[in-house]
Phi, psi and omega in degrees: 000134176247122184254119190243130176266128180250124182221186183157180182256171186305127177081007184265357169099033179299317185293324180296316181292322179300318178298321178298316179296323177299318178296329180282349176117001178282151166282129183236152182224122183259104182296327180298322178293323178293319177299317178301321178290318179300324183287005173250355182275134187302315183293326177292316180299324179296317179297320180293320179302320182289336181266316188258335180102172185290338187297344180262014181247145172284169180299331181279001178094352178279163186273135173273093189295326179295322180292318179299314180301315180301322181287308190287336179273003171250356186218101186299319182297318178295320180297318179294324179296320178292317178298323178295334174283314191276323186300313179300325180291320177298319182287335171297316180294324178295319178300315179298319179299317181293325178297326183273345184284155177300132186292343179260016188265165165265122181248125182243120185244122178282120180228099183305319184253039183306310181276323183300323184255015172071036180267004187306320188290348180281354185235149178284322180220161177226149179231133170248129174266133183219154164220173171285159186300321181297319177298318179297317180297316179296321179294319179293320177298320177299327181276001176094012178267126178299140182303319180297319178294317180298318180296321179300316180295314180298321180291340180276351181258157174299137180307140186297330178296325178292319178298320180298318179298324185274351186268157175282329181222151173232146176232121178279115182253030183273332190266197179297159182303322181300316180297313180299319178300316179298320179295317180294322178298317181297318179295317182298318178300319178297318180296320178299319177295317180300329183268007175090009178267155172069193182269141176278000000 
């Protein structure tokens, strides 16, 4: 089994690339979806309440994610406290996922803060998905994210150029879908060879 960490910065298309790898035959794990699920669990919500307070909750007890985002991307200490609650839980789910995966498979796990939180050693290989910042901002604006909010998130992350330097592979997600698909296919073929599949 080859376990690959997939990262990139906000709005640069990690999930799109993860879906491409799934189509190519990789086992894939979307950390963002796991976080979304965790944010509905009572014990997790209680921990968040103890760190951020009651003000980020609706009357029905569910979390106001927009309010949380506005707070944590303006306060690094608060953001790290939330990450300290969620990250260990996400990696517990990843462990369970790896136990169930085919031992001869390529496993690609989307981890937005792979380098920021020191998770590099957990993976055999790493991939960074990138676009230029303006492309990311325009895509996010189309998706309804305010430019000021998007910039705050991007500024809280390690610059994507630094992530590219630290990665084994990079995928440019700026161009047409066809181009991006070709790049993902080339990386996947290399990963198959690295894991002992196919011809060397």
